[in-house]
N, C-alpha and C positions, 0 to 999 in steps of 0.2 A: 751458308744451302745445310738447314740442316741436317742430321744427321743421318735416320728416314729416310730422305733422298739423293743423298749423297752413296748410300750401298742399295740405290734403286726399286727402294720400297716403298711406299708411305703409309701413313701411321695410321693406324685403324681408328675409325671413329668413335666417337662413346659410344655410348648402347641407353637410352634413351631408359627411364625408369616407368615402369608399367603402370597404368590407369589404377591410380588402388582397387579394390574389392566395392567400397564403399568408401563416399566423400568426408570429410576432416570432421562438415557439421552433421551427420549424420553417423559419426560414433562421438559425438561430443553428448551430442543431446538425447544418446542412448543413451550413455550412459546415467547420467543426472533423471531423467527420465522413471530409470533404472532402480536408484536412489527416492525417487522420491512416490516413487510409486510404494517400497516395500513396509516405510515409513506412514501412507498411508493406512493402508492394511494392516499394521502390524495394530498403529492406534485404533482404527478400522470398526478391527476383532474385538478392543479395547473399550468402541463407545457399544457395540455391539449387544457386550457380558454386560452393560448396564440396564438394559433396557433387550432383555431375546425375543426374537420373533419369532424361533421355536425353541424346542423340546430339549435346546444342548448350548452350551455355551464354548469358550475359542479356553484352553488351557494357557493361564498366564502368563507361561514359561514364553507364549507364543504373543504374546500383545502388548504396546508401547506406551506407553503415559503412565504405569501404576495405579490412579484413578482415571475417572470420568472427567471429572475437567483438565487433569496431563496430555490426556487427552483427546480432547477437540483441540485446544493446543498445537502439539506434533499434529493433528487432521490439518485443522485449519493452514499451520505453518505453510505443507507439503503440497497443499492443495495450491495455490500460487503457484509455486516454484514449477510443480506437473502444470497448470493450467499456460503462465510464459512460458516454459520451456516447451509443452506441447502446441500454442501459436508458430516460437521460432519456426520449430520442425513441419508441420502443416507451408508455413506458406513460401520459408525454402522450395519445399518438395514441390509446391507446383509451379515458381518460380524459375525452379530447373528444371522441371520436367520427369522427375525424379520418379515419383507418383506417375508415371504414366508410364515412364520404361521399364521398371519397377513390377509394378502390379497388373500391371490392363494388355491384352486382351486376357483374363475369365473365364473360357468355356465349360459347361458344360460337364462336353464329354472330355475337355482336359483333365478337366478336376477328377473322373469317374476313373479314369485310365492310370495316375501318379497316384490315388488313393490305394487302386489294385496293389501296385509295384508295392508304396509305401509297405501297405498291412503284408507283404511275401518279403516286405525285407531286401525289392530289388530295384527301389529305386537311387539311382545314380549320385553325382555331386559333385560330377565333375568339372564345371562351373561354377563359382562361387556368384555370380556377379547377378547370375542369370538366376530368377525362380522359378520352382517349379510348380503346374498348379497348385498344392497343396499347401505351400508357403504362401502363395497368394492368396489363396482363400482364408487360410488363417488371420494375417496381415491384416485385411481386413478388414476381417471379424474381429482383430484386438483396437482397431481402427472406432469402429464402428461401439465396444463397449467405450472404448474409453469415452465419448463425445459424450456414451446413454450414463454414463456413471456421475460425469462430472455435470451434467442438465440433471438427474435425478438428487444429486445431493446436493446441490441450489433450494430443486423443490424444498428439504426435507431442513437445509440450514436457514429460506426465508418465506416458512408457509405461509404468511402475511403482504407481504412488502411482494409477494412474487405465488399470490393467487392464486393467477389466471395457470402458469406454471404446475401448481402439484394441484389444483382442479386437470388440470389435462392428461396428470400421471394417473386420474383417479382419486384424488385425499391423500393425507402426510399417511395412514399405514401403509399407502397401495407402494403409493413412490418408496418408502423405505422397502416394500415387497421386490421392485424393481431394484433398486442399487444395490440392494444385494447381490443379486441375481447378477447383474453386472459385474459386479468385482469378484462373484463367483468365472465368468467367464473371463476371468480377468489372468485371478490365478489358474488357473485349469494351464490356460494357453500359456505360462511363467510355467510353468512344473512342464511342459514337455513342449519350450523353449531350453530349457536347461539337461533335459533328456537329452533335448538333439545336442546339445554347440554339447555334452562327450559322446557322443554317435561322430561326429565332423566335427573337430577340438580345430580347423582350422575355420569353420566359422568364427569360434575364436578368435585366435587369430586373427582373421582379418580387421572383427570389429575393433578387437585393439591397437592395432598395426595401421592397418590400413589394407595388409594383404595377406 
């Protein structure tokens, strides 16, 4: 007879492990995407400096590649990593229902309410597994910006072979502008994302450990 039964008590059942805030595939693809995006941005700034669109260039210390050819090598290497990783994340997000559960519905009234709360410092983050409307809008926005930056990048990379795409974006120089502003949107998202990770450090731990 087990000792617990001999003393008239039952052994306490083992507690089930709580569900992770982020599944493993989300955490893995998130960090791969972060690395690829940083390489793309740094090398892209070096490429931009070789033929600026505006009356400024990026500081050399913030660029990657050393010169145009080196930057292009880094840019193309990170591009394939970003595309493959994005396809894996996208397919798994659709198949598992992750996108539907996390990002939908997104209602204008909810966004306005949560944005006011965020600007006043009253937005709460008690349950990290549930995104507020501002988070939903930002994540949907950065996904769309990522698609735009890839499409416009292809139009710049292969303007002859993908001539129809380049024309659709308004021509080569217009495609460069689209690419630049999509990049700027992603950089803005990353800056806000990092700030929020410091404001809510539990969110960073959840993206590393799952809880």
